N, C-alpha and C positions, 0 to 999 in steps of 0.2 A: 454382539446381535447382527453384524453384518453380512457374518457367517449361516446364520439362520435365514436371514433371504435369500441370502444366493444360495441354496440347498436344493438338491436334486426334486426333489418332493414340491419343497412350498413353491418353486420355480412352475413344476407341472401342475400342480395346484394352480396357479395364475394365469398360466399359458388355457389352463380349460374354461379359469373364469372369464376371460378375456375372450376366447373364442365361442364361447357360448351368450355373452353378451352382442356378437359380432358390431355393433354400430360403422361409421363414417371414416374413411384415411385422413393421415394430418397431413401437414407437408407436403411431407413426401413422397404423396401416393398410396402409400402399400394399404394391401388391404389386408384384414383382418387373417385373412384365409393364404396366403402368405408371411403368414408370419414365421411358422414352427419352420419353413423352411428358412426363413433371414436366419431365426436362433438358430439352427444346428450348425449352420455356415459361418455365423458370428460370433457363438457365444465365448466363446474361451477369451477373444479382446473384448465384450460387453462389460464379462465379469472381471477380469483384470481392469477396466478402467473405471469401473465400478468400486472396486477393492481399493484403487490408491487414490482415489479420490477427482479422477481428473474425465469422468463419465460428465457428457452436460448435453441434458436432456436438448430434441430440439422444440425454435417456437412452435407454438401451434397455430392452426388456421383457426380463421375467425369465419366466420358464417353467423349469417340473422337468422334468427328466429320468429316467426308474425306471432303475433301475440293473441289472447281470442278475442281481444276490445280493441283493438287496431294497433298499431307497432308492432317494433321489431325488438326484440332481444340479441344481443350478442353474446355467442355460446364459442367459446374459443376448444379447440378438439385436436386433442394431441398425437402423435404419432404413436402407431398401433404398439410399436418395440416400449415409450414411453410408457403407456398405459400398462404395460405389462410390469416394467419392473414398479409403476405405482401400485399398482396392484398386489406384487410383491412384498413389498415393505408394509401396505395396509396388511396385511393376511398379521403378520409378524407385527406390528404395532397396537392393532387394536386389542389385542388380549390381553394388551402391559396398561395403556390407556382410559380406554375405554371405563373402568370398572370405577376407575375414580374422578368420572366425569360427575355431575351433578346430576340427580335424579328431572331435576326441571332442564336437562340440556337437549333441545330433538334436532340442531343442526347438526347433517353430516354424520349421522349417529347408526351400527347396524338396527335396522329392525325399527326405526323412528324415522317422522318425515313431518314436513310441515301438515297437514292433516292433523297428526294426533297432539299437535298444541296447540292449533285451535281449539277442537274436540276438549282436552285438560282444561283450558281456558273459559270457553261454556260451559262447561261442570261447575269449575272454583266461583262463574256467576251464578247457577243454578242456588249454588250451595248460599248467597247471600256475599261472598265477597264482590267488594265494588271499585277496588284498584286494583289493574293490572300493570304490570313491568315487563315490559317486552325492548329484550338487549339487545341487541344486535353491532356487535364490539368492529366485526373487518367493514362494513358499512361506515361504522360512526369513526370509523379511522383515515379509511379515506376519504370523505366528506372536509374531518377537518383539516387533514392534508393536505387537498385541493382548496379551503376556503381558509384555511387560519384558525376558525373557529369548527366545536360542535355542535350538531343539528340534528334533529329526530325531524324525520318526515311522519 
């Protein structure tokens, strides 16, 4: 599967997606417009480090994003090289694993977002259902690790 991730066609498709999404630089300061040149110059080394398991993603750059109702939300911005690799992996793994997910799963899925989950929940309520279960496993696990017990907000 790693060869499919690293294939020329997949990497070019991933590069086009990253370039189209634009976005901010990571901790290395490299912009999206510099990514193509960087990859052309460094691809053999990057590819080999991925193949042999020695590739190490860079730390993410932390920025605080203001929330509409006050306060801030922490956002981690990976380097554009790491975004390219993440995109290439996503393009290969999503078609394999996404079909196995529950139809009721909305988190980090193609063509789905939180607003869709809320809309679906409202539809269930309008149909007369009165119990709604919302599970956020990652958040629950983090709270459990931090506090020693599992809580829901």
